[in-house]
N, C-alpha and C positions, 0 to 999 in steps of 0.2 A: 566333291570337296576339293578346295584349293590345296595345292601342294605345300604352300607356305602360308600358314594361318597368320603369322605375325605381320605379313605384308598386306593383309587384306585391308581394303579401303574402309570397310565397315568398322573393323576393329580400331582403325585410326580415328574415325569419327567418334566412336563411343569412348575411346580413351580421352578425347578432348572434352568430354562431358564431366570429367572428374572435377569436383568442386574444390579439392584441396591438392595442389601440386606445387613443385618447386620450379623457380625460374631464375636464370642467370642474367644479371645486368652489370653494366660497368659502373663502378662507383666514381663519384666525383673527387674522391680524396686522393687517389694515387693512380699511377699509370697502369691501365689495363687490369687493375685488381678486380677480381670477380667475387661477388658475394651472393649467397643463396638466401632466399626468404620465401615465406608462404604468401601467396597472392591474396588469400582470404583473411589475413591478419596482419597486413602491413601497417606499421606505425611510423609516423614522421620522426626523424632524428635530427638533432642539432649538430652532430659531429660524426665524422667517420670513425672516431675512436669508440663511440658507443656501439656502432654497427659491428666493428671488428670484435669488440668484447662479446657481443651477443653471438656472433658467428663462432667464436672459439668455444663458447659455452655449449652451443648446439652440437659442434663436432665432438666435444667431450662426452655429451650425453649419448650421441650415436655410438661412439667407441665403447662406452660403458655398457650400453644395451647389447651391442654385438658380443661382448665377452660373456654375457649372461644367457645368450640364446642356446638352446639345446641343438644337438646335431640334426635332429629331425627337421628343424626349421630350414636348414640349408639343403637337406635332401629333398624336401618338398619343393623348394624354390627351383632346384635343379630339374625336377620333373616338369614343373610348369614351363621352364625354358624349352624342354624337349617338345612339349605340347605346342608351344608358340612356333618353334622353328622347324619342327620335324615334318615328315610326310605322313600320310594317312596311317600307315602301320605303326610308326613311332608314336603317333598321337594316341592310338588305341592302347599300346603297351604302357605308355606313361600314365594314362588314365587308370588302367588296371592296377598299376603300382601305387598310384595315389590313393586308391580306395583301401589299400592295406593299412594305411595310417589311421589313427584315431582322429577323425576330422571334427569331432565334437569338442575338442579342447581348443581354447582360445588361441594359444600360441601357434597351433597348426593352421587355424583359420586365418590368422594374421599373415602367416607365411605366404598363403595364396593371395591374399589381398594386397600385401605390400609390393609384390612383384607384378601386379596387374593381371593376375590370373582370372579374376571375375569376368573381365571383358572377353577373355578368350573362351571361357566356359559358356557364357551367354551366346557368343557367336556360334559355338558348336551346336546350339539348339537348332540352327538353320542348316546344319550339314545334311547331305544326302545319305550319309552313312549311318545306319541305325545303331551300330555299336558305339560310334562316337557320341551320338546323341544320348544313348542310354548311359554311357560312362559319365558324360557331363551332368546329366540329371542326377545320377547317384551322388556325385560330389556336391552339387548344388543343394540337394535335399538335406545333406548332412551339415554343411557349413551355414545354411540359412537359419540355423538356430540362433546365430549371432544377430543381434538387433541392427548393428551398423551394416552388416552384409545384406540383410533384408532390404534396407533402404537403397543400397547401391544397386541391387538387382532390379528394383523398381525403376531407378534413375536410368539404368542402362537399357530400358525397354524390354525387360524380360517377361512381363505379364502377357503381352499379346502372343509371344512365342510359346509360352506354356499352354495357353488356351488353344492355340493351333494344334499342339500335340494331343490335347485332351479329345479333340475331334477325330483323331486318327484311329485306325483299327487295332494297332498292336497293343496288347494288354499291358506288357511290362512298361512300355513308355508312358501309358496313361497313368499307371500306378505311381511311378516316380514323379511325373508331372503334378499329380494331385498332392503327393507328399510335399513337394516344394511349394505349391500354392498354400497348403495348410500352414506352413511356416511364414511365408512372405505375407500372407493376408492378415497377419497380425498388425501390419502397417495400414493405417487408415486409407492412404492414397491407393494402396494395392487393392483394397476391398472395392473402392470406387471403380478402379480400372477393370477389375474382373467383371463387374456389372456392365461397364461400358462396352467391353469387347464380347459380351454375351457368353461369359464363361460359366454361368450358373446351370443352364440346361444340361451340358455334358457331365457336370459333377453330380447332378441329381440322378442322371441315367446310370451312374456307377453303382447306385444303391439298389438297383433292381436285381436282386439275387434270388435264385430258386429257394423255396422254403426248405427243401431237403438239406441244403448247405447250412442253413441257419440252425436247424434242430439236431444236426449230426455232429458229434464231437470231432475235433480236428484230426485225430489219428485215423478215423474211419473214412475220411474224405480222400478222393484221389487227387493227383497233382493239379489237374485242371480246376477242380472245385476249390482247392486251396488258393489257387491264383485268383479266382473270382472273389473269394472272401477277402483276400489281401487288398484287392483293388477297391472293394466296397469300404474297407476300413480307411483307406487313404482318402476316398471321396467323403466319408463321414467326417474325418478330421478337417478337411478343407471347408466343408459346409459349416462346421462348428466355428471356425475362425471367421468365416464370412458372415455368420449370423449376428455378429456384433453390430452390423449396420441395419437400421430400421428398413431402409429401402430394399436391401438384400432379402430380409425376412419375407417381405411381401412378394417379391419375385419368386422366391423359393416355394412359397405356398401356391402361387399360380401355376408353377411348373410341376405340381403334384407331389411335393415332398411329404405332406402329412400322411397319406396312406403308407408310403414307404417307411416312414419312421415308426408307425404302428406295427408294421410287419417286422422290422429289425429289432424292436424291443423284445420280441419273443425269442430272440436268438440265445443260444447257450454259450456263445463266444463273448466273453466279457470285454475283450479288446475292441469289439465292434459296438457293444452296447454302451460303453462309456462315452465315446464321442457322439453317438446318436442321442444319448441322454443329455449330454452337454448342449447339443443343438436344441433339443426339446425345451430345456429350461431357459435357454436364451430366448427362444421364440415365444415362450409362455407369457412374456410380458405384454404381448399384443392380444387384444380382445378376440380377434378373429381366430388366433391359434388356441386360445383358451376354450372357445366353443368347439373347435375341431378336435382338440384333445379329449374333450368330454364325449362328443358324439362318436368318435372313432373307438371309444372304449379303452383308451390308453391308461386310464387311471389305475386299473387293476394290475397292469404290467408294471407300471411305475412303483406301485406299492410292493409288488413281489420282489423287486430289486432292493428294497430297503433292508432286506435281510442278508444282502450280500456281504462278504468279508472285505470287499474293495471299498475303502473309505471315500475315494473320489466318486465312485458310483453312488454311494449313499448320500453324499453331499449334493450331487446333481439331482437325484430323485427328490430329496427334501426341498431343494430350492424350487423345483418344478411344482411341487404341491403348494409351497408358499405362495407362488404366483397365481396358481389356478384356484385355490380354495376360497378366494374372495367370492366366487360364485357359489351359491348355496347348493346347487345340484352337484357340482364337483366335490364340495366339502362333504356332502352326504355319501358320495361314492367312495371317498377315502375311508369313511367309517365302515361302510358295507364291505369293503375289501380288507377289513381288519388292519387298516394302516395306522391307526392311532397308537396301537400297542408298540410297534417298532420305533415310532417317533419318540415316545416317552422313554423307551429303553435306551435310545441314544443319549438322552439327557441324564439318565441314571449312570451311564458308563463313565466313570471318572477318568478313564484313559483318553476319552475324547475331549476333555476340558481344554487341552492345549491346541486342539484342532479348531481354531476359531471359525473358519468358513463352514465346516460341518455343523458346529454348534449353533452358529447364526441361522443356517438354513433350517435346522430341525426346530429351533425355538420359533422361527418365523412361521413354519408350517403349523405348529400347534396354535400359535396366535390366531391365524386365519380360520383354522378348523373350529376353534373354541367359540366362534360367533354363532354356531348352530346349537340350539338347545339340546338336541339329541346327542350331538358330539360332546357337549359339556357334561352330560350324564356319564358318558363313558370315561371322560377325563377325570371326573370326580372319583369314579371307581378305581382309577389308576393312581389316585392321589397326586395329580399333576401340579396342583397349586403348591404343595409342599416342596416338590422338586424345583419349581420355578423360583420360589423364595430363596432356596439355597444358592441359586445362580445370580442373585442380586449383588453378590460381592465380586462378580466378574469385572474385569477392567476394560473389556472391549465395548465400544459404544454401540456397534451394530448388534452384538449379542444382548446387551442390556436393553436396547430399544425393543427388541422382539420379546424378551422375557417380560418386560413391564407391559407390553401390549397384550401378551397372553394373560397376565394377571388382571389387566383391566377388563377383559372379557369374563374372567372367572368371578370377579367380585361383584358382578351384576346379580349374583345369587347370594342371599344372606349367609348361608352356611360357609361360603368361601371367605366372606369378610371376617367372620369369626376365626377361621383357620389362619388367615393372613395376620390377624392381630395377635393370636396366641403363639404363632411361630416367630414373632419378632420381626415381621416384615415392614411394619410402618416406619420405624426409625431409619431403616435402610432406604426406603422410598423417599423420605423427607430429605435425607442427605443428598439424594440424586437431584433435588431441586437446585443444587449449586452447580450442576453440570452445564455444559455449553452446547451440547448436541441437540438441535431443535426437535427432531423426531422423538428423542428420548424424553425431553421436557413435555412434549404434547402427551405422551402416554402416561407419564407420572401424574400429570394433572387429571387425566381421565380416571386413574385409580383413586386418587384422593377425593374426587367428586363423588364416587360411589361410596367410599368408606365414611365420608362425613355424614352420611345418613344414619349411621349406627352410633348411638350415644357413647358407648365405651370407646370406640375408635376416635370419635370426635374429641373426647377428653385427652387422649394421647396426642392427637394432632395439635391441640391447644398448648399442651405442655412442651411440645417440640417447636413451637413458634412457626408452624407450617403456614398459617394464614399470611403472616408477614412475608414469608418467602414466595408464596403464590402471588402476592400483590406486587412483589418486585419483578415478577415475570411480565407484568403489563408493560414494562419498559423494554422488553426484548424486541429487537427489530423484526423478528419473524412473525407475520400475521397469525399463523396457526398457533404459535405458542401463546400469543396474546389472547386469542379467542378461547382456547381450552383452559387457560388460567382463569379467565373471567367466568367461564362456566363452572369451574371448580369452586370459585369463591361463593357462588350462590348458596349451596347447602352448608358450606362452612360458616358463613355469616348468619344464616338462618338458625343453625343449631348451636352456635357458640354461646358460651355464658357471657351475658352482658355484651352482646355483639355490637350494639350501638356505640358504646364507649370504646370498645376495642377498635372499631373502624376509625373513630376520631383520633385515636392515639397514634395512628400512622401519619406522619407529617406529609402533607401534600397529596394524600391518597385520593381524596374525593376530587381534587382538581385534576389529577391524573386520569381518573375514570371519565370525567366529563370531556377531557381533551381527546380521548379515544373516539368520541362521537364524530370526529373529523375524518376518521379512517375511510378509505375507499373500498375496503373489503367488507362484503355483506356478512360474512361469518363473524368477523370482529364486532361489527355493529350490533348483530343479533345478541352475541354473548354479553356485550357491555350493557345493552338495554335490559337484559335479564338481570345483570348484577345491580343496575340502578333500581330496578323494580324491587329487589330484595333490600337494598340499602335504604331506600326511601320509606320503608315501613317504620323506621325510627324517625320521630318528628324532628329531633335536633339535626340528624343527618340530612333530612329533607330540606331543612332551612339552609344548611350549608350548600347543598346542591343547587337550590334556587338562587342563592347568592352568586353562584358560578354560572348563572344563565342557562341551566340545563333545559328549561322549557323551550328556549329559542333553538337550541341545538336539536331537540327532539322534533320540533315543528318542521325543521328543514328536511326531515326524513320521511314525512308522511306520504309522499307520492310514490313510495317504493312498490314494486310488484312482486317482491320476494316474500313468499309466505312465512318463512322462518323469521325474517326481520319484522314482518307485519305482526306476527304473534307476540314477539317480545317487545316491540315498540309500543304496541297497545297496552301491554302490561306495565311498561315504564310510565306511560302517560296516566294510566289509572292510579298508579302509586303517587305520582308527583302532582296531579291536579288538585287535590284537596288543600294544599297549602296556600294561604294568603289569597291573592288575586289570580293565582295560576289558572283556575278554571276559566275565568273571564278572558285572561290573556291568550289562552289557547284558542278560544273562539275568535278573538280579534286577529290572530295569526292565520285564520282560515284553515284550521286543521280538522274541523268537524266533518265537512263533506267528504274529504278523502278517506277519513276513518270509517264513515258509513259505508263507503265502497268496499271495505274489507269483508263485509258480510256476504258478498257474492262468492267468496273463496269456497272451495270444496273441502277445506281442512277444518274439522270441528274445533281444533285447538285455537285456530284463528278466531272463530266465532266466539269462543269463551272469553278471551282477553279483550276482543273488540267490544263485546257487550259490557264488560267491566269498565272499559274506558268510557263508553257512551253513558253509562250510569253516572259516573263521576262528573262528566261534562254537562250532563242534563241538569245539574244543580243550578246552572246559570240559565235564566229565562231566554236570553237571546240564542243560546246554543240549542234549546228545545225547539225554538222556531226554525232554526237552520236544519235540525235533524228531520223535523216534520216535512219541511219543504224538499229535503233530499230523499224522501220516500223510505225512511227507516222503519216505519210502523209495520208494514207487512213482514219484514224480516224478523222483527222482535216478536210478533204474534206467532211466528213459526218456531222460533228458538225457545219461547217461553214454555213450550211443551216438551223440551228436550229432557233426556234422562240424566244429563250432566247437571248436577244440582247447582254448581257455581254459575253455569251458563243460564240456567232457569231463573235463579234469583236475580242475577244482573239484568237480564232482559225484563223481568217483571218490575224491577226498580226503575229502569229507564222509562218504561211505559207509564208507570205511576207518576213520574215527574212530568212527563209530557201531558198526561191526563189532568194533573193538578193545574198546570198552566192554562190548559184549555178551559177548565171550569172557572178559574179566576177571570179569564178573559170574558167568558159568557156572563158571569155575574156582573162584571163591570159594564157590559153592554146593556144588560137588563136594567141596571141602576140608572144608566144614562137615559134609557127609554122612559122610565118612570118619572 
């Protein structure tokens, strides 16, 4: 180590990297008068008087600040000066004294930063003296809780030095380096640099702890085992911070993180489980991790920690389940591990209501788990729908989104629709149609779509003017909101009292629906076609739709290969074709042959609506000829034997029309011959 750290050339270079520093220049206004200004915020001035006034103000602020500073500020700065100018022994003593101060307070952190102490501390990481490096790391790990200091450490080139220490054998150094990385890696650039300098493998290696250390309480471990656990905790915290990067997650998986996480989740030491669980829930957003979490049997360990008294751990566990339970296997594993009960208990606990992250995670976990019929039975036994309705008054958008998502899964069962209605949930849901959060609006539309199938609920929705509010969502810029609003309108229009007149009472409503057929989103197009198919059942509405050229808009979509769009597009054509000359016009627009091609789909729902469309189109003789030439007859002969009555009747009707045309043609030919 150099005898005089302050004079090191490396320190000088790093000090020059500071983005904000003061510089003295000679003003043009007076002889040799010096003025100070910040080079990163220089402003042009028209007179030296303005500069002088600004300078006086800055000096007054500095004087005022100095008078408010505590004595610790000056003591810390004095110690930093000793570190800068002292020899090796003085540096070590000053670092030891520096650690005695509370370095987590902002004023003490500023004391180090203001005098240029960060550059010195980062330089000490290259020292040959282990005590100097350990002391510097101890200070850096404490002050790097400050966001500005984290960025400065990155700018000073601290990341490569920290990673170099992680590859060294000394355990204490690696622990403190990992702690510092855990704080600094909250900066995006730092996460990238750790990956660039290959810092992930040594951090993953820190988690390889003997099982005895994990399952033995702290007091029964010897000093060496405690040091191993402390190092693992620091490594877990660092990986938790790094897991915010998608690229880092993939590298961590490749370097064998998943088995180690499964092992550490069995630990009795909560301070290790929390950061590991945090890493698990961060990584659970990736499909590869979701599969690994399931196959490694981590679900049962995650569920076991739901009963912990540590709220942070509960939140991380709930969040991990939220992300994994979209997979049916994982969802069933949560139930089998008795995980639904503690999740519902979290929602029942009124002391948790102010803890929005925990509440959002638990409601999200229930939402995803409720997609399973078996899970839904257990949730019904726990009266989950009633608890979710009580949470509809929450003010947090994320919580509300998950609550309504859970209700949307519950009301797929008739008994829960009744519970929702009798518990006063419908007015609360309709009020949420005035919200602005797109995912929340999507889920509200899903709930209303299910509830509209029940006559009693439909009457309430009509009284609350829910259909008008749903229609207004078609103007929302978010495609998913548009799509789910259109889906919800289908049962609402179908089951509403005097629905045809109701639709016409909305000014510009039908024009808006037809306009959405220009959307580039297939989900929106599918939903709008379904809505048109329902609206067009009323003759007056069909007339208005035809005036808005709906036939031409539908004809432009017939070449789609998306089965969902094919299904609903065919239904819309079947509803719109009977009006006026629409059937003939659809044939002229060359829609028949592409629609016949829908019959090759493997989806039986596509077959049903396609047959319905072909039956209506076959009312026109020219269309019958086109269908026959397109080879539709073999398909219709097959579907006419279907167990689906609607498909069977539509296929038979289409064949009948083709056969009638053939008979008329045969009779005509016979008449000509006679």
